[in-house]
C-alpha positions in Angstrom: 83.7 116.2 122.3 87.3 117.4 122.0 89.5 115.6 119.5 93.3 116.0 119.1 94.5 115.3 115.6 98.2 114.7 115.3 100.0 114.6 111.9 102.9 116.3 110.2 101.0 117.2 107.0 98.4 120.0 107.4 96.4 118.8 104.3 96.0 115.3 105.8 95.0 116.8 109.2 92.3 118.9 107.4 91.1 115.8 105.6 90.8 113.9 108.9 88.9 116.8 110.4 86.5 116.8 107.4 86.0 113.0 107.9 85.4 113.3 111.6 82.9 116.2 111.2 80.7 113.8 109.2 80.6 111.6 112.3 80.4 114.2 115.0 79.5 117.7 113.9 79.8 119.4 117.3 83.3 118.4 118.1 86.1 120.8 118.8 89.4 119.9 117.0 92.9 120.7 118.1 95.6 120.0 115.5 99.2 119.2 116.4 102.2 118.4 114.2 104.3 116.3 116.5 104.6 114.4 119.8 105.9 117.5 121.7 102.8 119.5 120.6 100.6 116.6 121.4 101.9 116.4 125.0 101.5 120.2 125.4 97.9 120.1 124.0 96.9 117.2 126.3 98.2 119.2 129.3 96.1 122.3 128.3 92.9 120.4 127.6 92.1 116.7 128.1 90.6 115.4 124.8 87.8 112.9 124.4 89.8 111.2 121.6 93.2 111.2 119.9 93.6 110.7 116.2 97.1 110.0 114.9 98.0 110.2 111.2 100.8 107.6 111.4 104.0 108.3 109.3 107.0 106.0 109.0 109.2 108.7 110.6 107.2 108.5 113.9 108.8 106.5 116.7 106.6 103.9 118.3 108.0 104.6 121.8 106.7 108.2 121.5 103.2 106.8 120.7 103.3 104.5 123.6 104.4 107.2 126.0 101.6 109.5 124.9 98.9 106.9 125.1 100.1 105.6 128.5 100.0 109.1 129.9 96.3 109.3 129.0 94.9 105.8 129.6 91.2 105.6 129.0 91.2 108.1 126.1 90.3 106.4 122.9 92.9 106.6 120.1 92.6 106.1 116.4 95.7 105.6 114.3 95.3 106.2 110.6 97.8 104.4 108.4 98.5 104.2 104.7 100.4 100.8 104.9 99.3 98.4 107.6 102.7 96.7 107.7 104.3 100.0 108.8 102.5 100.0 112.1 102.6 96.3 112.7 106.4 96.2 112.7 106.5 99.0 115.3 104.0 97.7 117.9 
């Protein structure tokens, strides 16, 4: 399984990888810091799953664009404050 992990903070991406390794030990992870890197990573290798560490600075239209481009790929969005994502959907 190939999993793309997107988030601006390297420490949080590492934490997500640790968490995901407990679920699926044989996955390959590709870390990206922003939407542009996420688009480039998806062109190089189609992932089995996308994990997004949501930050208030992220724009919802970028998320929609990325997820529309790869319909059928499951996405998990990790958030600290549920209201932050709800207002942007």
